[in-house]
N, C-alpha and C positions, 0 to 999 in steps of 0.2 A: 505495500500501501504504501510505499515512500514514493511520493512522486518526481521524486530528483533520478529514482531509478531508472531508466532507458523502459519500455517498456517488450523492447528484445530481449533485456538481461532475465526481465521478469519471469517469460515469456519460455528461457533456454533453464529458466530457476525449477519452472512448473513440468517444464519435459523432463528433465534430471532425474525428478521426485515419481510424477507421476507415469511418467513414457512405459507405455507397456502394461500398465497396471490396470489402466481403464480406456473407456472403453473410447474410439475417434471422436466421438458427438462429444463424451463426457471431456476431455481433451480442450476442445472448441470450444466450450463453454469457460474450463478455466484460463484460457489463453483470450478470451474474450475480457475474461472479469479481471486479472491481470492488469490488460491495457487500459484498465477505464480507472477515473478518478474518484476515492472515495476518501469520505472526511475523518473518516475511524476504520483502523482494525476491524472491529465490532460491526460494522457495517459492510465491510468485504464477506465475514464468513456468514452472518446474515444471509444478506443477497444469495449466497449459496445456497444454504439451506431450503430457500424459499424457493430457490429456481429447482432445485430435488425435486422438492414434492412437489413442484409445480410439472415436472417429467414425469413426473408416476398418473397424473390428474393426464395427463397426454397420451401417457402411454393408455391408460382403459379406456380413452374414449378411440384410439385407434385401435383399439382391439375389441370394439363394442359392447364393453360395460360397462360404460360410461352411468351409468342407473345401478345398475348392481353396487360400484366402486365408490356411489355417492351413499347407499340406503346401507349400506355395509358399517360404512366409517359411522353413520351417523346411531347403526342400531350398536354397533360398540363402544363407540362413546358412553350409551345409556349405560351399556351394561355396566363400563368403570365408573361411572355419576353416582350407580345403584349401591355400587357397591365396594364399603369406605375404606377396607384392607386393601383395597385393587389398586382403588384409588387415592391412596396414598403411596403405595409402592409404585406407581407408574410416574409418581410425582415429587419424588426423593429426589433431591438433587444432588443428594450425599451415595447413596447408592448406584452402582456402580452400571452402566451401560451395558454391561454382558449379561448382567442380573433382570436386569427391566424385562429386553431384550428377551429372553428366556422363559420367563414369565407369561410374556406376550407373543408368545409362541404357541410356548402349553397351555394356557387358555382358549387363544382363536386358531391358529395355528388348524387347516385343513379343513377349517368352519367359513375364512374368508378364501378372497382370491390372492394373489401374493402382492398385487400393487397395496392390495387395501392394510395388508399385515406390514406391508413396509414403512407403509404412511404412521401405523399406529406405532411402530416403533422408532420413527424420527420422534415423532411426539415425545414421548417418553424420554429421548434424552436430547430435544434441543433447545435451545438457548432460547428462542423469541417468543417465546413466552410458555404459560402452561399448558398441558395435558391437554387440555377443553378448549384453550385459546386455539392451538394450532391447528384442529380439528374441524 
């Protein structure tokens, strides 16, 4: 996010870290993101987090399951809200991300689409707000 660093240098750093480890589409998003000007480092990471969620929404649309995806997110959100223990567990900022993701997989895995599960997991570890806000 350092504006004094040349865009090409930032993009080279991204490629050295993520090259071959993420899809070419993800590399393009990262290249575009590091080329932008961000007021703060947190804005950069928050923007990438939001872009990831939008990517899952688009994937559901492209797969023709947008309505199912939307319904699953709503219903899963209600399950979490209605179960105080589950709500606390997935909203606990101190809990390891791996444990929250595992818990959500145990509760919702096989019952919702992969896209829905991925967004639920991201909502549990995201920095942009509460679990419910992300959903």
